[in-house]
ROLUM-562860 format. One record per residue (C-alpha): residue number from 1; residue in three letters; y, z, x negated. Coordinates in steps of 0.2 Angstrom, whole numbers. Example, Ala and Ser with C-alpha at 12.3 -4.5 7.8 and 13.67 -1.06 7.14 Angstrom:
+-----+------+-------+-------+-------+
!  nr ! rest !    yy !    zz !    xx !
+-----+------+-------+-------+-------+
!   1 !  ALA !   -22 !    39 !   -62 !
!   2 !  SER !    -5 !    36 !   -68 !
+-----+------+-------+-------+-------+
//
This chain:
+-----+------+-------+-------+-------+
!  nr ! rest !    yy !    zz !    xx !
+-----+------+-------+-------+-------+
!   1 !  MET !  -238 !  -340 !  -115 !
!   2 !  ALA !  -247 !  -333 !   -99 !
!   3 !  ALA !  -242 !  -331 !   -84 !
!   4 !  ARG !  -236 !  -312 !   -83 !
!   5 !  TRP !  -243 !  -299 !   -70 !
!   6 !  LEU !  -228 !  -297 !   -56 !
!   7 !  VAL !  -231 !  -287 !   -42 !
!   8 !  PRO !  -234 !  -298 !   -24 !
!   9 !  TRP !  -222 !  -285 !   -16 !
!  10 !  ALA !  -207 !  -290 !   -26 !
!  11 !  ASP !  -195 !  -289 !   -10 !
!  12 !  SER !  -202 !  -275 !    -2 !
!  13 !  GLU !  -189 !  -260 !     2 !
!  14 !  THR !  -204 !  -248 !     2 !
!  15 !  LYS !  -218 !  -250 !   -12 !
!  16 !  PRO !  -209 !  -248 !   -31 !
!  17 !  ALA !  -210 !  -261 !   -43 !
!  18 !  ILE !  -216 !  -251 !   -59 !
!  19 !  TYR !  -219 !  -257 !   -75 !
!  20 !  HIS !  -225 !  -251 !   -94 !
!  21 !  THR !  -219 !  -267 !  -105 !
!  22 !  ILE !  -220 !  -265 !  -123 !
!  23 !  ALA !  -217 !  -275 !  -137 !
!  24 !  ARG !  -219 !  -272 !  -155 !
!  25 !  VAL !  -210 !  -276 !  -173 !
!  26 !  VAL !  -217 !  -295 !  -180 !
!  27 !  ASP !  -231 !  -288 !  -194 !
!  28 !  ARG !  -230 !  -272 !  -187 !
!  29 !  ARG !  -220 !  -267 !  -201 !
!  30 !  PHE !  -210 !  -251 !  -199 !
!  31 !  ALA !  -192 !  -257 !  -198 !
!  32 !  PHE !  -183 !  -242 !  -186 !
!  33 !  GLY !  -172 !  -230 !  -194 !
!  34 !  ALA !  -163 !  -218 !  -182 !
!  35 !  ASP !  -147 !  -230 !  -182 !
!  36 !  ASP !  -159 !  -246 !  -176 !
!  37 !  LYS !  -167 !  -232 !  -164 !
!  38 !  GLU !  -149 !  -227 !  -158 !
!  39 !  GLN !  -144 !  -246 !  -155 !
!  40 !  PHE !  -160 !  -250 !  -145 !
!  41 !  ARG !  -157 !  -235 !  -133 !
!  42 !  ILE !  -139 !  -241 !  -131 !
!  43 !  TYR !  -142 !  -259 !  -127 !
!  44 !  MET !  -158 !  -253 !  -114 !
!  45 !  ARG !  -143 !  -240 !  -105 !
!  46 !  MET !  -131 !  -258 !  -107 !
!  47 !  MET !  -147 !  -270 !   -98 !
!  48 !  GLU !  -151 !  -254 !   -85 !
!  49 !  ASN !  -134 !  -252 !   -79 !
!  50 !  PHE !  -132 !  -273 !   -78 !
!  51 !  SER !  -148 !  -279 !   -70 !
!  52 !  GLY !  -150 !  -265 !   -59 !
!  53 !  CYS !  -167 !  -260 !   -63 !
!  54 !  ARG !  -170 !  -243 !   -67 !
!  55 !  VAL !  -178 !  -235 !   -83 !
!  56 !  LEU !  -189 !  -221 !   -80 !
!  57 !  ALA !  -198 !  -215 !   -95 !
!  58 !  TYR !  -195 !  -224 !  -113 !
!  59 !  CYS !  -200 !  -222 !  -130 !
!  60 !  VAL !  -194 !  -229 !  -147 !
!  61 !  MET !  -205 !  -229 !  -162 !
!  62 !  CYS !  -203 !  -236 !  -178 !
!  63 !  ASN !  -213 !  -251 !  -176 !
!  64 !  HIS !  -213 !  -250 !  -156 !
!  65 !  PHE !  -206 !  -245 !  -141 !
!  66 !  HIS !  -214 !  -243 !  -122 !
!  67 !  LEU !  -204 !  -245 !  -106 !
!  68 !  LEU !  -208 !  -238 !   -89 !
!  69 !  LEU !  -196 !  -250 !   -78 !
!  70 !  GLU !  -195 !  -250 !   -59 !
!  71 !  VAL !  -186 !  -267 !   -54 !
!  72 !  PRO !  -180 !  -267 !   -35 !
!  73 !  PRO !  -180 !  -278 !   -24 !
!  74 !  LYS !  -169 !  -295 !   -27 !
!  75 !  ARG !  -152 !  -293 !   -17 !
!  76 !  LYS !  -153 !  -305 !    -1 !
!  77 !  GLU !  -133 !  -303 !     0 !
!  78 !  LEU !  -119 !  -306 !   -12 !
!  79 !  LEU !  -111 !  -293 !   -23 !
!  80 !  THR !   -95 !  -289 !   -19 !
!  81 !  ASP !   -80 !  -296 !   -30 !
!  82 !  GLU !   -80 !  -279 !   -37 !
!  83 !  GLU !   -98 !  -273 !   -37 !
!  84 !  LEU !   -99 !  -290 !   -48 !
!  85 !  LEU !   -87 !  -285 !   -60 !
!  86 !  LYS !   -92 !  -267 !   -63 !
!  87 !  ARG !  -112 !  -273 !   -68 !
!  88 !  LEU !  -104 !  -287 !   -81 !
!  89 !  GLY !   -94 !  -271 !   -88 !
!  90 !  GLY !  -110 !  -262 !   -92 !
!  91 !  LEU !  -116 !  -276 !  -103 !
!  92 !  TYR !  -102 !  -286 !  -107 !
!  93 !  SER !   -83 !  -283 !  -118 !
!  94 !  GLU !   -68 !  -278 !  -105 !
!  95 !  ALA !   -58 !  -295 !  -111 !
!  96 !  PHE !   -75 !  -304 !  -105 !
!  97 !  VAL !   -74 !  -295 !   -87 !
!  98 !  GLU !   -58 !  -298 !   -89 !
!  99 !  ARG !   -61 !  -317 !   -89 !
! 100 !  VAL !   -74 !  -318 !   -74 !
! 101 !  ALA !   -59 !  -308 !   -63 !
! 102 !  VAL !   -48 !  -319 !   -67 !
! 103 !  GLU !   -59 !  -333 !   -64 !
! 104 !  LEU !   -64 !  -325 !   -47 !
! 105 !  ALA !   -45 !  -321 !   -42 !
! 106 !  ALA !   -41 !  -342 !   -44 !
! 107 !  ALA !   -56 !  -344 !   -33 !
! 108 !  ARG !   -53 !  -333 !   -19 !
! 109 !  GLU !   -36 !  -340 !   -19 !
! 110 !  VAL !   -44 !  -356 !   -17 !
! 111 !  VAL !   -52 !  -351 !    -1 !
! 112 !  LYS !   -40 !  -342 !     4 !
! 113 !  GLN !   -25 !  -356 !     7 !
! 114 !  GLY !   -41 !  -369 !    11 !
! 115 !  LEU !   -39 !  -380 !    -3 !
! 116 !  ALA !   -55 !  -386 !    -5 !
! 117 !  PRO !   -70 !  -386 !     8 !
! 118 !  ASP !   -81 !  -379 !    -3 !
! 119 !  GLY !   -72 !  -364 !   -13 !
! 120 !  GLU !   -85 !  -352 !    -5 !
! 121 !  ALA !   -97 !  -361 !   -13 !
! 122 !  TYR !   -88 !  -361 !   -30 !
! 123 !  VAL !   -86 !  -342 !   -27 !
! 124 !  GLN !  -103 !  -340 !   -24 !
! 125 !  GLN !  -106 !  -351 !   -42 !
! 126 !  ILE !   -98 !  -338 !   -52 !
! 127 !  HIS !  -109 !  -326 !   -45 !
! 128 !  GLU !  -124 !  -333 !   -48 !
! 129 !  ARG !  -121 !  -338 !   -66 !
! 130 !  PHE !  -124 !  -318 !   -68 !
! 131 !  THR !  -133 !  -312 !   -55 !
! 132 !  TYR !  -148 !  -323 !   -57 !
! 133 !  ARG !  -153 !  -312 !   -71 !
! 134 !  MET !  -153 !  -295 !   -60 !
! 135 !  GLU !  -167 !  -287 !   -51 !
! 136 !  ASN !  -178 !  -296 !   -65 !
! 137 !  LEU !  -191 !  -289 !   -75 !
! 138 !  SER !  -191 !  -306 !   -88 !
! 139 !  GLU !  -174 !  -307 !   -88 !
! 140 !  PHE !  -172 !  -286 !   -93 !
! 141 !  MET !  -181 !  -286 !  -106 !
! 142 !  LYS !  -176 !  -307 !  -113 !
! 143 !  THR !  -159 !  -301 !  -116 !
! 144 !  LEU !  -164 !  -281 !  -121 !
! 145 !  LEU !  -173 !  -290 !  -135 !
! 146 !  GLN !  -163 !  -305 !  -139 !
! 147 !  ARG !  -149 !  -293 !  -140 !
! 148 !  PHE !  -156 !  -281 !  -151 !
! 149 !  THR !  -163 !  -293 !  -161 !
! 150 !  ARG !  -146 !  -302 !  -166 !
! 151 !  TRP !  -139 !  -284 !  -170 !
! 152 !  HIS !  -155 !  -279 !  -180 !
! 153 !  ASN !  -152 !  -295 !  -190 !
! 154 !  ARG !  -135 !  -295 !  -192 !
! 155 !  GLU !  -136 !  -275 !  -200 !
! 156 !  ASN !  -150 !  -278 !  -211 !
! 157 !  LYS !  -145 !  -295 !  -218 !
! 158 !  ARG !  -163 !  -306 !  -211 !
! 159 !  ARG !  -165 !  -321 !  -198 !
! 160 !  GLY !  -180 !  -327 !  -188 !
! 161 !  ASN !  -189 !  -317 !  -175 !
! 162 !  LEU !  -192 !  -298 !  -175 !
! 163 !  TRP !  -205 !  -296 !  -162 !
! 164 !  GLU !  -224 !  -300 !  -164 !
! 165 !  GLU !  -225 !  -309 !  -147 !
! 166 !  THR !  -219 !  -308 !  -130 !
! 167 !  PHE !  -219 !  -292 !  -124 !
! 168 !  LYS !  -234 !  -285 !  -114 !
! 169 !  SER !  -230 !  -277 !   -97 !
! 170 !  VAL !  -244 !  -269 !   -84 !
! 171 !  VAL !  -240 !  -266 !   -66 !
! 172 !  VAL !  -241 !  -247 !   -62 !
! 173 !  GLU !  -245 !  -239 !   -45 !
! 174 !  ASP !  -231 !  -227 !   -43 !
! 175 !  GLY !  -241 !  -206 !   -41 !
! 176 !  LEU !  -253 !  -203 !   -52 !
! 177 !  ALA !  -254 !  -217 !   -64 !
! 178 !  ALA !  -233 !  -218 !   -64 !
! 179 !  ARG !  -235 !  -199 !   -68 !
! 180 !  THR !  -248 !  -202 !   -81 !
! 181 !  MET !  -240 !  -217 !   -89 !
! 182 !  ALA !  -223 !  -207 !   -93 !
! 183 !  ALA !  -232 !  -193 !  -101 !
! 184 !  TYR !  -243 !  -206 !  -112 !
! 185 !  ILE !  -225 !  -215 !  -117 !
! 186 !  ASP !  -215 !  -197 !  -120 !
! 187 !  LEU !  -231 !  -189 !  -131 !
! 188 !  ASN !  -230 !  -207 !  -145 !
! 189 !  PRO !  -222 !  -198 !  -157 !
! 190 !  VAL !  -235 !  -181 !  -156 !
! 191 !  ARG !  -248 !  -192 !  -157 !
! 192 !  ALA !  -241 !  -199 !  -171 !
! 193 !  GLY !  -238 !  -182 !  -178 !
! 194 !  MET !  -219 !  -186 !  -181 !
! 195 !  VAL !  -215 !  -169 !  -169 !
! 196 !  SER !  -224 !  -155 !  -164 !
! 197 !  ASP !  -215 !  -153 !  -148 !
! 198 !  PRO !  -210 !  -169 !  -137 !
! 199 !  ALA !  -192 !  -161 !  -132 !
! 200 !  GLU !  -189 !  -163 !  -152 !
! 201 !  TYR !  -192 !  -182 !  -153 !
! 202 !  ARG !  -174 !  -188 !  -149 !
! 203 !  TRP !  -178 !  -206 !  -144 !
! 204 !  SER !  -190 !  -203 !  -129 !
! 205 !  SER !  -185 !  -200 !  -111 !
! 206 !  TYR !  -191 !  -183 !  -113 !
! 207 !  GLY !  -183 !  -177 !  -126 !
! 208 !  GLU !  -165 !  -186 !  -120 !
! 209 !  ALA !  -169 !  -177 !  -101 !
! 210 !  MET !  -172 !  -160 !  -112 !
! 211 !  GLY !  -154 !  -160 !  -123 !
! 212 !  ALA !  -161 !  -167 !  -139 !
! 213 !  ALA !  -148 !  -182 !  -139 !
! 214 !  GLY !  -139 !  -196 !  -127 !
! 215 !  ARG !  -121 !  -195 !  -117 !
! 216 !  GLY !  -119 !  -187 !  -100 !
! 217 !  GLY !  -130 !  -171 !  -104 !
! 218 !  GLY !  -145 !  -181 !  -101 !
! 219 !  SER !  -143 !  -186 !   -81 !
! 220 !  LYS !  -151 !  -207 !   -84 !
! 221 !  ALA !  -167 !  -198 !   -93 !
! 222 !  LYS !  -170 !  -184 !   -79 !
! 223 !  ALA !  -165 !  -197 !   -65 !
! 224 !  GLY !  -178 !  -208 !   -72 !
! 225 !  LEU !  -191 !  -192 !   -75 !
! 226 !  VAL !  -191 !  -186 !   -57 !
! 227 !  ARG !  -192 !  -204 !   -50 !
! 228 !  ALA !  -208 !  -207 !   -60 !
! 229 !  ILE !  -215 !  -191 !   -55 !
! 230 !  MET !  -211 !  -189 !   -37 !
! 231 !  ALA !  -208 !  -208 !   -32 !
! 232 !  ASP !  -224 !  -206 !   -20 !
! 233 !  LYS !  -215 !  -192 !   -13 !
! 234 !  GLY !  -201 !  -203 !    -7 !
! 235 !  TRP !  -188 !  -197 !   -19 !
! 236 !  GLY !  -176 !  -208 !   -27 !
! 237 !  ALA !  -168 !  -207 !   -44 !
! 238 !  ASP !  -160 !  -189 !   -43 !
! 239 !  ALA !  -156 !  -179 !   -61 !
! 240 !  ARG !  -152 !  -164 !   -48 !
! 241 !  ARG !  -169 !  -164 !   -43 !
! 242 !  TRP !  -175 !  -161 !   -60 !
! 243 !  THR !  -173 !  -142 !   -64 !
! 244 !  GLY !  -186 !  -132 !   -57 !
! 245 !  GLN !  -204 !  -140 !   -50 !
! 246 !  VAL !  -203 !  -156 !   -56 !
! 247 !  SER !  -199 !  -152 !   -74 !
! 248 !  LYS !  -213 !  -137 !   -76 !
! 249 !  ARG !  -225 !  -150 !   -68 !
! 250 !  TYR !  -219 !  -163 !   -81 !
! 251 !  ARG !  -219 !  -149 !   -94 !
! 252 !  MET !  -237 !  -145 !   -91 !
! 253 !  ILE !  -244 !  -164 !   -91 !
! 254 !  LEU !  -234 !  -165 !  -109 !
! 255 !  LEU !  -241 !  -146 !  -114 !
! 256 !  GLU !  -260 !  -151 !  -112 !
! 257 !  GLU !  -259 !  -170 !  -119 !
! 258 !  GLY !  -249 !  -163 !  -136 !
! 259 !  GLU !  -259 !  -147 !  -142 !
! 260 !  GLU !  -265 !  -147 !  -156 !
! 261 !  LYS !  -281 !  -149 !  -163 !
! 262 !  THR !  -293 !  -136 !  -175 !
! 263 !  ARG !  -309 !  -136 !  -178 !
! 264 !  GLU !  -319 !  -123 !  -193 !
! 265 !  VAL !  -324 !  -129 !  -207 !
! 266 !  THR !  -331 !  -121 !  -224 !
! 267 !  ASN !  -320 !  -123 !  -239 !
! 268 !  ALA !  -325 !  -124 !  -257 !
! 269 !  GLU !  -329 !  -106 !  -259 !
! 270 !  GLY !  -339 !  -105 !  -245 !
! 271 !  GLU !  -329 !   -96 !  -232 !
! 272 !  ARG !  -326 !  -102 !  -214 !
! 273 !  VAL !  -307 !  -108 !  -211 !
! 274 !  THR !  -298 !  -116 !  -197 !
! 275 !  GLU !  -292 !  -136 !  -202 !
! 276 !  VAL !  -280 !  -145 !  -193 !
! 277 !  VAL !  -287 !  -161 !  -186 !
! 278 !  LYS !  -273 !  -167 !  -173 !
! 279 !  THR !  -255 !  -163 !  -176 !
! 280 !  GLY !  -246 !  -157 !  -161 !
! 281 !  ILE !  -240 !  -141 !  -151 !
! 282 !  ALA !  -246 !  -124 !  -158 !
! 283 !  LYS !  -260 !  -118 !  -147 !
! 284 !  GLU !  -250 !  -101 !  -146 !
! 285 !  LYS !  -235 !  -110 !  -138 !
! 286 !  VAL !  -245 !  -118 !  -126 !
! 287 !  ALA !  -256 !  -105 !  -120 !
! 288 !  ALA !  -238 !   -95 !  -117 !
! 289 !  GLU !  -228 !  -108 !  -108 !
! 290 !  MET !  -245 !  -112 !   -98 !
! 291 !  ALA !  -246 !   -97 !   -91 !
! 292 !  ASN !  -229 !   -96 !   -83 !
! 293 !  LEU !  -232 !  -115 !   -76 !
! 294 !  GLU !  -238 !  -121 !   -58 !
! 295 !  ASN !  -243 !  -139 !   -51 !
! 296 !  ARG !  -260 !  -140 !   -64 !
! 297 !  GLY !  -267 !  -153 !   -52 !
! 298 !  ASP !  -265 !  -167 !   -65 !
! 299 !  VAL !  -273 !  -156 !   -79 !
! 300 !  ALA !  -288 !  -168 !   -79 !
! 301 !  LEU !  -276 !  -181 !   -86 !
! 302 !  ARG !  -275 !  -172 !  -103 !
! 303 !  GLN !  -288 !  -184 !  -115 !
! 304 !  VAL !  -280 !  -200 !  -107 !
! 305 !  VAL !  -264 !  -199 !  -113 !
! 306 !  ARG !  -268 !  -190 !  -130 !
! 307 !  TRP !  -274 !  -204 !  -137 !
! 308 !  ARG !  -271 !  -224 !  -136 !
! 309 !  VAL !  -277 !  -231 !  -121 !
! 310 !  ARG !  -278 !  -250 !  -122 !
! 311 !  TYR !  -279 !  -250 !  -103 !
! 312 !  PHE !  -261 !  -244 !  -103 !
! 313 !  THR !  -255 !  -262 !  -114 !
! 314 !  ASP !  -267 !  -273 !  -108 !
! 315 !  GLY !  -275 !  -267 !   -90 !
! 316 !  ALA !  -264 !  -279 !   -79 !
! 317 !  VAL !  -264 !  -266 !   -66 !
! 318 !  LEU !  -266 !  -247 !   -64 !
! 319 !  GLY !  -267 !  -238 !   -51 !
! 320 !  SER !  -277 !  -231 !   -37 !
! 321 !  ARG !  -294 !  -242 !   -32 !
! 322 !  ALA !  -285 !  -244 !   -15 !
! 323 !  PHE !  -270 !  -251 !   -26 !
! 324 !  VAL !  -280 !  -263 !   -38 !
! 325 !  ASP !  -291 !  -270 !   -25 !
! 326 !  ALA !  -275 !  -273 !   -14 !
! 327 !  PHE !  -267 !  -281 !   -28 !
! 328 !  PHE !  -283 !  -292 !   -32 !
! 329 !  HIS !  -284 !  -298 !   -14 !
! 330 !  GLU !  -265 !  -304 !   -13 !
! 331 !  CYS !  -264 !  -312 !   -31 !
! 332 !  ARG !  -283 !  -319 !   -29 !
! 333 !  ASP !  -278 !  -335 !   -38 !
! 334 !  ARG !  -275 !  -325 !   -55 !
! 335 !  PHE !  -295 !  -322 !   -55 !
! 336 !  GLY !  -308 !  -330 !   -59 !
! 337 !  ALA !  -319 !  -337 !   -44 !
! 338 !  LYS !  -335 !  -329 !   -48 !
! 339 !  ARG !  -326 !  -311 !   -47 !
! 340 !  LYS !  -327 !  -302 !   -28 !
! 341 !  THR !  -319 !  -286 !   -33 !
! 342 !  GLY !  -306 !  -281 !   -38 !
! 343 !  ALA !  -304 !  -263 !   -47 !
! 344 !  ARG !  -312 !  -258 !   -61 !
! 345 !  LYS !  -316 !  -241 !   -69 !
! 346 !  MET !  -310 !  -235 !   -85 !
! 347 !  ARG !  -320 !  -234 !  -102 !
! 348 !  GLY !  -319 !  -230 !  -119 !
! 349 !  SER !  -306 !  -216 !  -120 !
! 350 !  GLY !  -301 !  -220 !  -102 !
! 351 !  SER !  -315 !  -213 !   -94 !
! 352 !  GLU !  -310 !  -196 !   -90 !
! 353 !  ALA !  -298 !  -204 !   -77 !
! 354 !  ALA !  -311 !  -216 !   -72 !
! 355 !  ALA !  -311 !  -210 !   -53 !
! 356 !  LEU !  -292 !  -205 !   -54 !
! 357 !  ILE !  -284 !  -223 !   -60 !
! 358 !  TRP !  -293 !  -240 !   -60 !
! 359 !  THR !  -287 !  -255 !   -69 !
! 360 !  ALA !  -288 !  -275 !   -64 !
! 361 !  ARG !  -296 !  -279 !   -82 !
! 362 !  ASP !  -314 !  -275 !   -87 !
! 363 !  LEU !  -311 !  -271 !  -105 !
! 364 !  ARG !  -328 !  -270 !  -113 !
! 365 !  ARG !  -324 !  -269 !  -131 !
! 366 !  ASP !  -310 !  -260 !  -139 !
! 367 !  VAL !  -306 !  -248 !  -127 !
! 368 !  GLY !  -299 !  -232 !  -136 !
+-----+------+-------+-------+-------+
//
């Protein structure tokens, strides 16, 4: 497997480490029904609670999924026993967590009684059996894919690998690139003609945020989208800030992308009629809602996220020109010796954002 693209500032407390990840089913067959998608979301949230990583946006389709994932800096200090057990409770059974609690209590008693000179080291070893998988992109995806595969194979009486290949990941800058990527992810079911409004799709961040499904009133999804949209302004993942300008701004982007496309054609009787060439949100609905929405600064990106753009899965790094250039210089050994500059303009279906979002890979073929 090729070395994964990871941010060189992984331990930064101020610069977010955001990744767009995607994995596809073997042979790209349509393997996931409603129960599969729901179970995938359950495992995704379980891993989020355990690992400390934050799902900013997601969409589970019939043969693949997208995640926009923020990986926090690796903790430098040891978790308290209570914190560790709480994290474990997000992923493991009560019985398992109780066994670990008993093991920790016994180790702490050894330390307290001074019965072993390396008692504290033993406590740390117990912690490290689990914490090495926290705040880690690869471990998050590995555990998520493995757990879901075991469940899916059991439910469908099948064996073997479920996924086409190891997951792909693209580094994403906070701000415009993150907002664009979130919208691209949430509009997957609209582009596929599955729904006419992204709010109607149950297994996506926007659908969950708008109440289509999910527990807790969509608070997890709302918090993730607030972070995706406003991270460059220093906003955290706070669901309470979703209502108002943040939800309006995001809705505007989605409306622009998901608008139904039509054309005038001549029918068999020689009459001029309107034909739908791209299913989506009705033009009348878009016009009515847009009249009440503000913050239209991202409208120029409407073509970019309407179609599938290969840069979003194969571009390695996405962001401003300065962001991509900085990544290039910090990871110079990952590029060929003849290469002198980092940022590349997007081509094909990504060309409308060429002056706004740059990429680290120059995909000369099949870019749209």
